[in-house]
N, C-alpha and C positions, 0 to 999 in steps of 0.2 A: 482571549476568549476561545474556548474549545468548541469547535463545531463538529457535531457527530452526525454524519450522514446516514442515509438509509443503508442498512446492512452492516454498518461499521460496529455497532455495539455487539451484535451476535457474533460477528467475526472475531472480535476481541475475546469473547468468552470461549469460543472454540479454540483459538490459538493458545489460550492459557492452559487448556487441557492437553493440547498436542505438544506443547513445549513447556512442561511444568517447571523445569529448572532454568529457563531462560528469562531474561528481562524482556518485557514487552511494554512498549510505550505507544500512546496514541498522540496524534497531532504533533509530530516531531518536526521542528523547523528544518526545511530543506538544507539550509546553510550548515547545520550541525553534521551532516553526513558527506558534504562535498569536500574534495581536496582543495588546497590553497589556490591552485590555478583557476578553478571554476568559481570560487568565492570572490576572487578579485574582479571577475567580469560580471557579477550578478547585477541585474537591473533592479529598479525599485519594485516592480511587480514580483520578481523572483524572490526578493528578500522577505516577502509576505507569505510565500508558499509554505505549506506544511504537508507532511506525509501522513496518510491516514493511520497506518500501523507499522511498527518496526519491531521485528524479533531480533534481538542481539545475539547472534551466533558468532562463529569465527569470522564470517563475513555477514554484515547486517543483511537481514532479509526484509525488504520493503514491500509491504502489501498495500497496493493502491486500490481502493474500492471505487469502481468506475460506473457511474450511472449513465443514463442515455445521452447526456450532454457530451460525453467523451467519444461519441461516434461522429461528431462533427469535425469538419476539416480543421477548424481553428484549434480545438482542443487536441486533436490528433497531432498537430505540429508541436504544441506545447508539451504534450505528454511524451512525444518522441525525444525532444531535447532533454527533458528531465530524466528520462530513462538513460539516455546516453551519458549524461553527466554523473548520474548515480553509479552506473556500471563502471565507468572509467575511474570512479573514486572508490572502487572496491566493494560495492553492494550488489546483491542479487535483487531483482525486481520481479514481483508477480502482480499482474493486473487481474482483478476480479471484476468481470463485466456482468452487468445485470442480466443480459440475455443468456449467459453461461451458467449463472447461479440464481435462478428465480426464487427458490425457496429461501436462500440466504437473504435476499433483499426483502422478501415478504416478512421475514423474521417470525414465522409461525411454525413450520414443520422443522424442528431443530435437528432431528436425525438426518433428514434429507439435506438440510443445509450443511451439516457436518460432512456428509459424503461429497457434496459439491466442492467444498473448500479443500478437503483432503485430496481430491483428484487433481487440483491445481498445485498442491504442495507435495505431490508424491516424490519429488526428487530431494526433498528436505526433511521428511519425517521418517 
């Protein structure tokens, strides 16, 4: 089942315009992007994890849309582990936090939302 969180749908539309020749997928299972050494150590919870958006470039660009829950200590630890494993597996990771991109999360002012996302992606576009 595909779960689309706040800001994710608009982010996907913007990414399609920013990377028109790249494959972009939503809700990609974490295990698809991890190297063998990390897959072998995955727990039951990690096997269920998905990544919000992935732009397939030379190095996959993982876009994680992070709502306010990700400011908590517990989520911070899980997010940090996931980032480490993804980066060690050859991915780039961009976190899009609600407090950094309010227009994107409101999904109303599309031009402002595009500017917010572009500022986070400036090294990749």
